[in-house]
N, C-alpha and C positions, 0 to 999 in steps of 0.2 A: 544658494550653494550649488554652483553650476556643475561641479564634478559629480555630486550626488544625483542631480537630475539626469546627467548623461548615463550614469550607471543604471538608474531606474528605467530609462528609455530602452537601453540595450536589453535589459531583462524582459521588458514587455514584448519585445520583438521575438523573443525565444519562448514566449508563453502562448499556449493555444487553448481553445475551448474544445472539449471532447463530449460527444453525444453518442450513446450506445443505441443502435437500431433496435427497435422493439421494446425499449425501456424509457420510462419518463425521467425527466431531469437530465442533468449532465454535470460536468465538472471541468477541471482544467488539466493541462498537461505541459510537459517541458520538451522542447525539441532538443534531443540529446546529441544528434549528429546530423550533418547535412544530407546524409543518405536517406533520411525519412524515418528515423527511429524516434518515437515519442514515448516518454515515460510518464505514467499517470498512476492513479490508484486502481487496485483491482475492483473496488466497489464502484468506481466510475465506469470502467470498461467491463461491463457485465456480460455482454454478448460476444458473438464471434466477429461482428462487424461494427464499425463505428464511423461517425462523420466528424471531421476535424475542421474547425474554423481557425485560420491563421490570423496573425496580427493585422494583416492588411484587409481582412474581410473575406478572403477567398475561402470557399468550402471544398474540401477534398474528401474522398472516401478513404477509409482505413480498414485494416485487418488486425484483429487482436491476435498477436503472435504468441504471447505467453502471459500467464497470470500466476501470481503467488498470493492467494487469499490470506495466508497466515501473516505475510509481511505487508499485505495490502499494496502490492505493486503489480503493474501490468505494462506490457509493451504493445504499442499500436504502431504498425508500419503504414506509412503513407507515401504517395508519389507526388512529385511536384517540385518545381524549381523555386529559387528565392528563399530557401529555408535558412534561417539564422539560428545556428546551434548555440546553446548556452555553454558557458565555461563551467567546469566542474571544480569544486574545492575539495579539500581533505577534511571530511567531517570528524575524523579522529583527533584533529588538532583544535576543534571548537571548544571554547571555554565559556562558563557562565559569565554574564555581563557584557558579552560582545553584541554589537549592534547587528540586527538582521532585518531583511526586507522580505515581505511576502507579496507575490503578485498572483492574481487569479481573476475569476469572474463571479464574484459573489452576487447571487440573485440575478445572474445574467449580465451584469455590468462588466464588460470586458476590460482588462488591463488595470483593474483597481489595485492600488498600492497601499500597503500597511507596513509600518515600521515598529520595532520593539527591541527588546534585549533577550538574550538567552537566559533562562532560569536554571535549567539543569540538562544534563546529558546522561542517560543511563536507563536502567530498567524502571518500569512502572508497575505498581501493584495490580495484580489481576491480568497483566498483559504479557506474561511470560518473562523470560530472563533476557530477552533481546533489548538492545539499546534504542531509545527514542530521544528526540530533541524536543524540549518544551520551551516555549517563548511566549511573551505577552503580546503577540501580534494579533490584530483583529481579524478573525476569520468568520465566514458565513457560508451557507450552502452555495456551492459553486467554486469555492476556493480549493476543494479537495483535488489533489493531483498536481497542483501548481507548485512553483519553486519557492523554497526558502533559501535566501542568498545572504552572503556576508556583505560587508560594507563596500567591497570591491566588485560586487556583482557575481561572484562565483557561487554556483548552486551547491549548498551544503545539506539540503534536505528536500523531501517531497511532503508537502502539507497533507495531512490525512484526517485530522479530527480535532475536536475541542474537548478537553478533559479538565474538569474543575476550573473552567474559565480561562485556561491557557491553551494556545495552539500546540498541537503535537505533530511532529514530522518524522518521517522515516529518514535516517541518516543517508547522505549521498553515497557513502561507501557501501552500504547495503544494496543500493540500487546498482552500483558497479558490479558487485558480486552476482546479483540476480541476472544482469545482462550477460555475464561471462558463463555462468553455470546453469541458468534456468531456475525454475521454481523448486522450492524445497518440498519434501513429502508433506502431503496434506490429507486429512481424513475426508474433506469435502462436506463439512457439517457446520451448522450454526449452533453454538453452545450457550447455555446460561447456567451460572453457578446455582446450585440448590443445596439443601442440607446434607444430602448423602453423596454429593459429587457434582458432575456436570451433565445437565440434561440436554439431550439432542432436540433442538427445536425444528431443524430442517436437515434433510439428507439429500445431497445433490444426486441426480440420476447419473449412473455410471461412475460414481465415486468409489474410493477404496472402502468407505464405510458401508455403502450399499452392497458391495461385493462380499463383505463380511457379515451380511444379514443384520446390520444395525439399522434401527428405524427411529422415527420421531417418538419421543416419550421415553426412550431408553436413557438410563442414567449411568454414565461412566464413573468408575471409582477413581478418586484422586482429584487433584487440583489442576488449574491451567499450567502451572509451572511443571508439575509432574508430566503432564501430557506433552508439553513443549520439549522437555528433556528427552522423552522417549522418541519423539519425532526427529530430534536432532542427533540421535544416537548413531544414525547411519545404517541401522538394521533394515533388511528388506522385509522382514516379517515381525510384527509386534503382537504380543499377547495382551489383550485388554480384558479387564473384568468390568461387568456392568450389572445393573438391576433392570428388570422388565416388569411392566404392568403394575407398578407400585408395590411389588413384593420385595421388601428390603431384607427379608430373612434368607433369601436364596441368591447367592452370587453366581452369575453365569460368566462364561469365558468365550471369547472369540479370537481368531487370529486374522490380523489385517495385513495384507500383502501390498507392497509398493513396488512400482517399476524401478529397476536399477537406475540410479542417477548418473548421467554422463557428465564428466568434467570437461571443460573447455581445454583445447590443446594449448 
């Protein structure tokens, strides 16, 4: 099927490998425009600097310009000519049953292609109320941050994880909003659900959570969905309740302050 092969080849030329300096492993990314904007996952672009390998084997240095850990998106800016930007699709029009293609670098094998169909588009349990694309494409370590495209090669998602055997991708329209508006408010923590709420496993230095004196081992009262709704409320200051030192008889409170978010003109 020649047409399909041409679509896949164009998609490969817009897919890169991303390596974060100072961190092991790597992932994939999508050349979003010819000016050198690469979209990938936040868990791939973990540092301030990155190295990007283009489809033709060239390696160029990159700077992590923005990260949204809650949406697992990041922007890496690179310099260099000959960049082939991907075409973007409208992920809001995606429907279950549609054919999709995933390109990435699973286990370091650049340009690997996988095909499948969309299973669902919408929220996933335990992952907030935001929308995700689920498809039965074969993903492996190294695919994260790479494109999920429709049959015409238009990028409609950014692959991010495997959940219950299905590939999960951030919808492309969420990436467009991220590029226009920047990251959404984030506590800067790693959480795990426990009996009494959400336990903080890690707190990033300089994060809003650290400024509010929250630390590893503290347990926030509520669910992922409750926290997601609060962060999406647009409030600059949130009042959070939590337990500390395993004492669930005493509910503590703290106020978390976020910088005011600037909207794109």
